[in-house]
C-alpha positions as CSV (number, residue, x, y, z in Angstrom):
1,M,55.9,16.7,55.4
2,K,53.9,13.5,55.7
3,A,50.7,15.4,55.3
4,F,51.8,16.8,52.0
5,K,52.8,13.4,50.8
6,I,49.3,12.0,51.7
7,V,47.5,14.9,50.1
8,G,49.6,14.4,46.9
9,I,48.8,10.7,46.8
10,V,45.1,11.4,47.3
11,L,45.0,14.1,44.7
12,G,47.0,12.0,42.2
13,S,44.6,9.1,42.8
14,L,41.6,11.3,42.2
15,I,43.0,12.7,39.0
16,V,43.7,9.2,37.7
17,L,40.2,8.1,38.7
18,V,38.6,11.1,36.9
19,L,40.7,10.4,33.8
20,I,39.7,6.7,33.8
21,V,36.0,7.6,34.1
22,A,36.2,10.3,31.4
23,G,37.9,7.7,29.1
24,V,35.3,5.1,29.7
25,A,32.5,7.6,29.2
26,F,34.1,8.9,25.9
27,A,34.4,5.3,24.7
28,L,30.8,4.4,25.5
29,L,29.4,7.6,23.9
30,N,31.4,7.0,20.7
31,T,30.7,3.3,20.3
32,S,27.6,2.6,18.2
33,S,24.9,0.8,20.0
34,G,24.3,-2.9,19.2
35,I,20.6,-2.2,19.3
36,A,20.8,0.7,16.9
37,S,22.4,-1.6,14.3
38,Q,19.4,-4.1,14.7
39,V,16.7,-1.4,14.3
40,T,15.5,-0.8,10.7
41,P,14.3,2.7,9.8
42,V,10.5,3.2,9.6
43,A,8.9,5.9,7.5
44,T,6.6,8.4,9.4
45,N,3.6,10.4,8.3
46,P,1.0,12.5,10.1
47,Q,-1.9,10.3,9.0
48,A,-0.3,7.3,10.8
49,A,0.0,9.3,14.0
50,Q,-3.7,10.3,13.7
51,R,-4.6,6.6,13.2
52,L,-2.8,5.8,16.5
53,D,-4.7,8.5,18.3
54,A,-8.0,7.1,16.9
55,K,-7.1,3.6,17.9
56,W,-6.1,4.7,21.4
57,D,-9.4,6.6,21.8
58,N,-11.3,3.5,20.6
59,F,-9.3,1.4,23.0
60,E,-10.1,3.6,26.0
61,N,-13.8,3.6,25.2
62,T,-13.8,-0.2,24.8
63,V,-12.1,-0.7,28.1
64,K,-14.6,1.6,29.9
65,Q,-17.5,-0.3,28.4
66,A,-16.1,-3.8,28.8
67,A,-17.2,-6.1,31.6
68,P,-14.6,-6.7,34.3
69,G,-12.2,-9.5,33.2
70,T,-13.0,-9.1,29.5
71,P,-9.8,-9.0,27.4
72,V,-9.4,-5.9,25.2
73,T,-6.7,-5.7,22.5
74,L,-4.9,-2.8,21.0
75,T,-2.9,-3.4,17.8
76,L,-0.4,-0.8,16.7
77,T,1.9,-0.8,13.7
78,Q,5.5,0.3,13.6
79,E,4.6,3.1,11.3
80,E,1.9,4.4,13.7
81,V,4.2,4.2,16.7
82,N,7.1,5.9,14.9
83,S,4.8,8.6,13.5
84,K,3.4,9.4,16.9
85,I,6.8,9.7,18.4
86,A,8.0,12.0,15.6
87,A,4.8,14.1,16.0
88,E,5.3,14.4,19.8
89,L,9.0,15.2,19.4
90,S,8.3,18.0,17.0
91,K,6.0,19.6,19.6
92,M,8.5,19.3,22.5
93,D,10.7,22.2,23.6
94,L,14.0,20.5,24.1
95,P,16.7,22.3,26.0
96,A,19.2,24.4,24.0
97,N,22.1,22.3,22.7
98,L,20.0,19.1,22.8
99,D,19.0,17.4,19.5
100,V,17.2,14.1,19.2
101,S,17.1,12.5,15.7
102,N,16.9,9.2,13.9
103,V,14.3,7.9,16.3
104,N,13.1,4.4,15.3
105,V,11.0,1.8,17.0
106,N,10.7,-1.7,15.8
107,L,8.1,-4.1,17.0
108,T,9.4,-7.6,16.4
109,G,8.7,-11.0,18.0
110,G,7.1,-9.5,21.1
111,E,9.9,-7.1,21.7
112,I,10.3,-3.4,21.3
113,L,13.6,-2.2,19.9
114,A,14.2,1.5,20.0
115,S,17.1,3.7,19.0
116,A,17.8,7.3,18.6
117,K,20.7,9.6,18.0
118,I,21.2,12.2,20.8
119,N,23.5,15.1,20.4
120,Y,24.1,17.4,23.4
121,S,26.5,20.3,23.1
122,G,28.6,18.4,20.4
123,V,28.6,15.1,22.3
124,S,26.7,12.4,20.3
125,A,25.4,9.1,21.5
126,N,23.2,6.4,20.1
């Protein structure tokens, strides 16, 4: 009889724990991200992605040719970064039921702010 009581308490505790975890996960997934509200949308275009590729190739060649200890700089724009991400995402084979949209990257004050909307089997998150 005691064994049944202990098993009931353990099972009841596990069920309550699972419900709490599910509730917290649901709340987190449905709450908009504070970062997403700070990120401004950036237009993308194929030419900007190509410019990023050209800059990267030039950067690699400069690094190879530079003397050791020589600083080398690579400057990218938000448009180039966002365009390259959009181009690469369009080439990717994402798993079924997974959708990634509204990808935006902002380069501000030495920081990178990134946001995206992800939808997996009807569950959305920012």
